[in-house]
C-alpha positions as CSV (number, residue, x, y, z in Angstrom):
1,M,0.0,0.0,0.0
2,N,1.2,3.6,-0.5
3,K,1.7,6.1,2.2
4,T,-1.7,7.7,1.6
5,T,-3.4,4.7,3.2
6,S,-6.1,5.9,5.6
7,P,-5.2,5.6,9.3
8,W,-8.5,3.7,9.7
9,G,-6.9,0.9,7.8
10,F,-4.1,0.2,10.3
11,I,-4.4,2.2,13.6
12,P,-7.1,-0.1,15.1
13,T,-5.2,-3.3,14.4
14,L,-1.8,-1.7,15.5
15,Y,-3.2,-0.9,18.9
16,L,-5.0,-4.1,19.3
17,A,-1.6,-5.8,18.7
18,E,0.0,-3.5,21.2
19,G,-2.5,-4.1,23.9
20,F,-2.8,-7.9,23.7
21,P,0.7,-8.9,24.8
22,Y,0.7,-6.6,27.9
23,I,-2.4,-8.1,29.4
24,I,-1.6,-11.7,28.3
25,I,1.9,-11.6,29.8
26,N,1.1,-9.7,33.0
27,T,-2.4,-10.9,33.9
28,V,-3.2,-14.1,31.9
29,S,0.1,-15.7,33.0
30,V,-1.1,-15.4,36.6
31,L,-4.4,-17.2,35.7
32,L,-2.6,-19.9,33.8
33,Y,-0.3,-20.7,36.7
34,A,-3.2,-20.6,39.2
35,D,-5.1,-23.1,37.0
36,L,-2.1,-25.3,36.9
37,G,-2.1,-25.4,40.7
38,L,1.0,-23.5,41.6
39,P,1.2,-21.8,45.0
40,N,0.5,-18.1,45.3
41,D,3.9,-17.0,46.5
42,K,5.6,-18.7,43.6
43,I,3.1,-17.2,41.1
44,T,3.4,-13.6,42.4
45,W,7.2,-13.6,42.8
46,W,8.0,-14.9,39.3
47,T,5.2,-13.2,37.3
48,S,6.1,-9.8,39.0
49,W,9.5,-10.0,37.2
50,L,7.6,-9.8,33.9
51,Y,7.2,-6.0,34.6
52,L,10.9,-5.6,34.3
53,P,11.1,-5.0,30.5
54,W,8.6,-2.1,30.8
55,I,10.8,-0.6,33.5
56,L,13.9,-1.0,31.4
57,K,12.5,-0.1,28.0
58,M,13.7,3.5,28.4
59,F,17.2,2.2,28.2
60,W,17.0,0.5,24.9
61,S,14.5,2.9,23.2
62,P,17.4,4.8,21.6
63,L,18.4,1.5,19.9
64,V,15.0,1.4,18.3
65,D,15.5,5.0,17.1
66,A,19.1,4.4,15.9
67,R,18.8,1.0,14.2
68,S,16.4,0.3,11.3
69,T,12.9,1.8,11.0
70,K,10.0,1.8,13.4
71,R,8.0,-0.1,10.8
72,R,10.5,-3.0,10.7
73,W,10.8,-3.1,14.5
74,L,7.1,-3.4,15.1
75,L,6.7,-6.1,12.4
76,A,9.6,-8.0,13.9
77,A,8.2,-7.7,17.4
78,Q,4.8,-9.1,16.2
79,I,6.5,-12.1,14.5
80,V,8.5,-12.8,17.7
81,L,5.3,-12.6,19.8
82,S,3.7,-15.0,17.4
83,G,6.5,-17.4,18.0
84,V,6.4,-16.9,21.8
85,F,2.7,-17.7,22.0
86,L,2.9,-20.7,19.7
87,G,5.9,-21.9,21.8
88,I,4.0,-21.6,25.0
89,A,1.1,-23.6,23.5
90,A,3.5,-26.3,22.4
91,V,5.1,-26.6,25.9
92,L,1.6,-26.8,27.5
93,G,0.5,-29.4,25.0
94,F,3.7,-31.5,25.4
95,Q,3.3,-31.4,29.2
96,A,-0.4,-32.5,29.0
97,F,0.4,-35.2,26.4
98,I,3.5,-36.7,28.1
99,Y,2.9,-36.3,31.8
100,A,0.1,-37.0,34.2
101,G,-0.9,-35.0,37.2
102,Q,1.8,-32.7,38.6
103,S,4.6,-34.6,36.8
104,G,6.7,-32.2,34.7
105,L,4.9,-29.2,36.1
106,Q,8.2,-27.5,37.2
107,T,9.6,-27.9,33.7
108,T,6.4,-26.5,32.1
109,F,6.5,-23.6,34.5
110,T,10.2,-22.8,33.8
111,L,9.8,-23.0,30.0
112,T,6.5,-21.0,29.8
113,L,7.9,-18.3,32.2
114,F,11.0,-18.0,30.0
115,G,8.6,-17.6,27.1
116,F,6.6,-14.9,28.9
117,F,9.8,-13.1,29.8
118,F,11.1,-13.1,26.3
119,G,7.6,-12.0,25.1
120,A,7.7,-9.2,27.6
121,F,10.8,-7.7,26.0
122,A,9.2,-8.1,22.6
123,S,6.0,-6.4,23.8
124,A,7.9,-3.5,25.4
125,T,9.8,-3.1,22.1
126,L,6.5,-3.2,20.2
127,D,5.2,-0.4,22.5
128,I,8.2,1.8,21.6
129,A,8.1,1.1,17.9
130,T,4.3,1.4,17.5
131,D,4.1,4.7,19.4
132,G,7.0,6.0,17.4
133,Y,5.5,4.9,14.1
134,Y,2.2,6.6,15.0
135,L,4.0,9.9,15.3
136,L,5.8,9.4,11.9
137,A,2.9,7.9,9.8
138,L,0.2,10.4,10.8
139,T,0.0,14.1,10.2
140,P,-0.3,16.3,13.4
141,K,-4.0,16.7,12.6
142,D,-4.5,12.9,12.3
143,Q,-2.5,12.3,15.4
144,S,-5.1,14.4,17.3
145,L,-8.0,12.8,15.6
146,F,-6.9,9.2,16.2
147,V,-5.6,9.5,19.8
148,G,-9.0,8.4,21.1
149,V,-9.2,5.6,18.5
150,R,-5.8,4.2,19.5
151,T,-6.8,4.3,23.2
152,I,-10.1,2.6,22.6
153,F,-8.6,-0.3,20.7
154,Y,-5.7,-0.7,23.2
155,R,-8.3,-1.0,26.0
156,L,-10.5,-3.3,23.8
157,A,-7.5,-5.6,23.6
158,M,-7.3,-5.7,27.3
159,I,-11.0,-6.5,27.7
160,L,-10.7,-9.2,25.1
161,G,-7.5,-10.6,26.5
162,S,-8.4,-11.0,30.1
163,G,-12.2,-11.1,29.7
164,V,-13.7,-12.7,26.6
165,F,-10.7,-14.9,25.8
166,I,-10.4,-16.1,29.5
167,S,-14.1,-16.8,29.7
168,A,-13.9,-18.8,26.5
169,T,-10.8,-20.7,27.7
170,G,-12.6,-21.6,30.9
171,A,-15.8,-22.6,29.1
172,L,-13.8,-25.0,26.9
173,A,-12.8,-27.1,30.0
174,E,-15.8,-26.4,32.2
175,R,-18.3,-27.5,29.5
176,G,-16.3,-30.6,28.7
177,M,-15.2,-29.6,25.2
178,V,-11.5,-30.2,26.0
179,T,-9.6,-31.3,29.1
180,K,-7.1,-29.1,31.0
181,P,-4.6,-27.8,30.0
182,Y,-5.6,-28.2,26.4
183,N,-7.9,-25.3,26.8
184,W,-4.8,-23.2,27.4
185,V,-3.1,-24.8,24.4
186,C,-6.1,-23.5,22.4
187,L,-5.8,-20.0,23.7
188,F,-2.1,-19.6,23.2
189,G,-2.2,-21.4,19.8
190,F,-4.9,-18.9,18.8
191,L,-2.9,-15.9,20.0
192,G,0.2,-17.2,18.1
193,L,-1.8,-17.4,14.9
194,L,-3.5,-14.0,15.6
195,F,-0.1,-12.3,15.8
196,L,1.1,-14.0,12.7
197,A,-2.0,-12.6,11.0
198,F,-1.2,-9.2,12.4
199,A,2.3,-9.3,11.0
200,V,1.2,-10.4,7.6
201,F,-1.6,-7.9,7.4
202,H,0.6,-5.0,8.6
203,T,3.4,-6.0,6.2
204,H,1.0,-5.2,3.4
205,I,-1.1,-2.4,4.8
206,L,1.4,-0.1,6.7
207,P,2.6,2.9,4.8
208,R,6.3,3.6,4.6
209,P,6.7,7.2,5.9
210,E,9.7,9.1,4.5
211,Q,10.6,10.2,8.0
212,D,10.8,6.6,9.3
213,I,14.6,6.4,9.1
214,P,17.3,5.6,11.7
215,V,18.2,8.8,13.7
216,S,21.7,10.1,14.1
217,S,24.1,8.9,16.7
218,S,23.5,12.0,18.7
219,T,20.6,10.2,20.3
220,T,23.0,8.7,22.9
221,T,24.0,12.2,24.1
222,A,20.4,13.3,24.2
223,W,19.5,10.2,26.2
224,K,22.2,11.0,28.8
225,E,21.1,14.6,29.1
226,A,17.4,13.4,29.5
227,F,18.4,11.3,32.5
228,A,20.6,14.0,34.0
229,T,17.9,16.7,33.7
230,Y,15.2,14.4,35.1
231,F,17.0,13.3,38.2
232,T,18.3,16.8,39.0
233,Q,15.0,18.7,38.6
234,Q,13.5,20.5,41.5
235,N,11.5,18.5,44.0
236,I,12.6,15.2,42.4
237,I,12.3,13.4,45.8
238,Y,8.6,14.4,46.1
239,I,8.0,13.4,42.5
240,L,9.6,9.9,43.0
241,L,7.7,9.3,46.3
242,F,4.4,10.2,44.7
243,I,4.9,7.9,41.7
244,L,6.1,5.0,43.8
245,I,3.7,5.2,46.8
246,Y,0.5,6.7,45.4
247,R,-0.8,3.2,44.4
248,F,1.3,1.0,46.7
249,G,-1.8,-0.7,48.1
250,E,-3.2,-1.4,44.6
251,A,0.2,-2.9,43.7
252,L,-0.1,-5.3,46.6
253,L,-3.5,-6.4,45.4
254,D,-2.6,-6.6,41.7
255,K,-1.6,-10.3,41.6
256,I,-3.5,-11.5,44.6
257,V,-7.0,-10.5,43.6
258,P,-7.2,-12.9,40.6
259,L,-5.9,-15.7,42.8
260,F,-8.4,-14.8,45.5
261,L,-11.3,-15.0,43.0
262,L,-10.1,-18.3,41.4
263,K,-8.6,-20.4,44.2
264,P,-10.8,-22.9,46.0
265,T,-13.1,-21.9,48.9
266,A,-11.3,-24.4,51.1
267,E,-8.3,-22.1,50.9
268,G,-10.3,-19.1,52.0
269,A,-10.8,-17.8,48.4
270,L,-14.0,-17.4,46.4
271,G,-13.6,-20.3,44.0
272,L,-15.1,-18.7,40.9
273,S,-14.9,-20.6,37.7
274,M,-12.5,-19.3,35.0
275,E,-15.5,-18.5,32.8
276,T,-17.1,-16.4,35.6
277,F,-13.8,-14.7,36.4
278,G,-13.4,-13.6,32.8
279,W,-16.7,-11.8,32.8
280,I,-16.4,-10.2,36.2
281,K,-12.8,-9.2,36.5
282,G,-11.7,-9.2,32.8
283,T,-14.8,-7.6,31.3
284,L,-16.8,-5.7,34.0
285,G,-13.7,-4.8,35.9
286,L,-11.8,-3.5,32.9
287,G,-15.0,-1.8,31.8
288,G,-15.0,0.0,35.1
289,I,-11.4,1.1,34.7
290,I,-12.2,2.5,31.2
291,A,-15.3,4.4,32.5
292,G,-13.1,5.7,35.4
293,N,-10.5,6.8,32.9
294,L,-13.0,8.7,30.8
295,L,-14.7,10.4,33.7
296,G,-11.4,11.1,35.4
297,G,-10.0,12.7,32.3
298,W,-13.1,14.9,31.9
299,L,-13.0,16.0,35.6
300,L,-9.3,16.7,35.5
301,G,-9.8,18.8,32.4
302,K,-12.7,20.8,34.0
303,Y,-11.5,21.3,37.5
304,G,-7.8,20.7,37.5
305,F,-5.4,18.3,39.2
306,K,-5.3,20.1,42.6
307,K,-9.1,20.0,43.1
308,C,-9.4,16.4,42.0
309,I,-6.4,14.7,43.6
310,W,-7.9,14.2,47.1
311,P,-11.3,12.8,46.0
312,F,-9.5,10.6,43.5
313,A,-7.1,9.3,46.2
314,C,-10.1,8.4,48.4
315,L,-11.7,6.5,45.5
316,L,-8.4,4.7,45.0
317,V,-7.9,3.7,48.7
318,L,-11.3,3.2,50.3
319,P,-12.6,0.5,47.9
320,N,-9.7,-1.7,48.9
321,F,-11.7,-2.5,52.0
322,F,-14.2,-4.2,49.7
323,Y,-11.9,-7.2,49.6
324,V,-12.0,-7.5,53.4
325,Y,-15.8,-7.8,53.1
326,L,-15.5,-10.3,50.3
327,A,-13.0,-12.5,52.2
328,V,-15.2,-12.4,55.4
329,A,-18.7,-12.6,53.9
330,K,-18.1,-14.6,50.7
331,P,-21.2,-13.2,49.1
332,G,-22.9,-14.3,45.8
333,I,-21.8,-13.5,42.3
334,P,-23.9,-10.3,41.9
335,V,-22.3,-8.7,44.9
336,I,-18.8,-9.8,43.9
337,A,-19.4,-8.4,40.4
338,T,-20.7,-5.1,41.7
339,L,-17.9,-4.5,44.2
340,I,-15.1,-5.5,41.8
341,T,-16.6,-3.1,39.1
342,L,-16.8,-0.2,41.6
343,E,-13.3,-0.8,42.9
344,N,-12.0,-0.8,39.3
345,F,-13.9,2.3,38.5
346,G,-12.2,4.1,41.4
347,Y,-8.9,2.8,40.2
348,G,-9.6,4.1,36.7
349,L,-10.3,7.6,38.1
350,A,-7.1,7.5,40.3
351,M,-4.9,6.4,37.5
352,M,-5.9,9.4,35.4
353,A,-4.7,11.6,38.2
354,L,-1.3,9.8,38.2
355,T,-1.1,10.0,34.4
356,V,-1.8,13.8,34.5
357,F,0.7,14.2,37.3
358,I,3.4,12.5,35.2
359,M,2.5,14.6,32.2
360,Y,2.7,17.8,34.3
361,V,6.2,17.0,35.7
362,S,7.5,15.9,32.3
363,Q,8.3,19.3,30.8
364,G,11.1,21.0,28.9
365,A,13.3,19.9,26.0
366,Y,13.2,16.3,27.1
367,K,9.6,15.9,28.1
368,T,9.1,12.8,26.0
369,S,12.1,11.1,27.7
370,H,11.0,12.3,31.1
371,Y,7.6,10.8,30.6
372,A,9.2,7.5,29.6
373,I,11.4,7.6,32.7
374,S,8.4,8.3,35.0
375,T,6.4,5.4,33.5
376,G,9.3,3.1,34.0
377,I,9.5,4.2,37.7
378,M,5.7,3.7,37.9
379,A,6.2,0.1,36.7
380,L,8.9,-0.4,39.3
381,G,6.3,0.7,41.9
382,M,4.0,-2.1,40.7
383,M,6.7,-4.8,40.4
384,V,8.2,-4.7,43.9
385,P,5.0,-4.8,46.0
386,S,3.6,-7.5,43.7
387,M,6.7,-9.7,44.3
388,I,6.2,-9.7,48.1
389,S,2.4,-10.0,48.0
390,G,2.2,-13.7,47.6
391,K,4.4,-14.5,50.5
392,M,2.4,-12.0,52.6
393,Q,-0.9,-13.7,51.6
394,M,0.3,-17.2,52.3
395,T,1.6,-16.1,55.7
396,L,-1.5,-14.1,56.7
397,G,-4.3,-15.8,54.8
398,Y,-6.7,-13.9,52.6
399,E,-8.7,-12.1,55.2
400,Q,-5.8,-10.8,57.2
401,F,-3.9,-10.0,54.0
402,F,-6.7,-7.7,52.8
403,W,-6.9,-6.0,56.2
404,V,-3.2,-5.3,56.1
405,T,-3.2,-4.2,52.5
406,A,-6.2,-1.9,53.1
407,F,-4.4,-0.1,55.9
408,I,-1.1,0.0,54.0
409,S,-2.9,1.7,51.1
410,L,-3.6,4.6,53.4
411,L,0.0,5.6,52.7
412,S,-1.4,7.2,49.5
413,F,-2.9,9.9,51.7
414,A,0.6,10.7,53.0
415,V,2.0,11.5,49.6
416,V,-0.9,13.5,48.2
417,P,0.2,16.7,50.1
418,L,3.6,16.4,48.4
419,C,1.9,17.3,45.1
420,F,1.2,20.8,46.4
421,K,4.9,21.4,47.1
422,I,6.1,20.6,43.6
423,K,6.8,23.9,41.8
424,T,6.8,22.3,38.3
425,L,3.4,20.9,38.8
426,E,1.9,24.2,40.0
427,E,3.5,26.2,37.1
428,T,2.3,23.7,34.5
429,E,-1.3,23.6,35.8
430,Q,-1.4,27.4,35.9
431,R,-0.1,27.5,32.3
432,F,-2.7,25.0,31.1
433,K,-5.5,27.1,32.8
434,Q,-4.3,30.2,31.0
435,D,-4.2,28.4,27.7
436,K,-7.8,27.2,28.2
437,Q,-8.9,30.8,28.9
């Protein structure tokens, strides 16, 4: 296709392809290992390491700029992801065919985890290349017009990946169509073929922008200056504390909530089926996050960060106590679905505040690099609490774990006042208000 191809022809599929691997690697991996019967501490410790490539991607993003084109990078990443998912399907199928019961489970875990980790690096690279290609292939006018489209399809990939796909995977086994873990073989086989189809389609449809060429070697110097200016900016300690601690409680819950919903009631969990989990957490829950994102963005635009941050922080922290109630009362599915959706809605609102905070403190000549550094630090703030959460839960039990986590999440209130001391944040918000007037 020539470079006049309409963005409608490739932006939706590009951002579906960008969204799928993130949710599959960071969320579906947890569900897979829970279904295989692995203990919570092992699941949370090892799957938390899968955040690492998104923390480190700021360090190799100059390589994507300096070597080859963004188009080639994203096509290569999609091909690699196809191979990764097909490889995971093959490992699961081999384990199911050769071994019985728990035999060979450790080998299966090791090989699939290696696959997820390799896929995480490919996915983080795909993020860099796709977002860079977006800026090169679209005119400034089209970039503004399609920013909502790319967000919608990225979020749609998450709903499909951890909602519809998981419900279908659970239904395959629960309705007797296949036995475990062949339902997972079907899922990852499908994903592998899907990404192969993405790569073939994008090879033929993606324009070749004239600007999509390797940049000069001066990128390395700019990269060093970006880091230097970021970590020497005024109030950097306050900025780092807010990014790392604002959603500390949510980070502790991140890996445990899916396990709590899925694990047997004999272990103190809720014992939902995989099919039900997919609809509640993966579909309604993510729908709540998207609704929170949309409303949060509108409220922040209308009233500003300072007026919104306290109520948003309350909506981030207080719903964490819902999980205490769920662990104690173990109510029916309608109540579980309602509370999970409300908690995710609050999280969606709160995440928009964090996104705007990062945008406001990422200013100056290197604002794009500063934003990437901040999001890497944000990923670190998710990774470390997630790693320790499984050990905490197995030591305390679900009920006590949720009590402890709910009270720890009150730390968010301690870092909110720091926002009002950050000069860069205040200056940027005032400038945005003047621009709107």
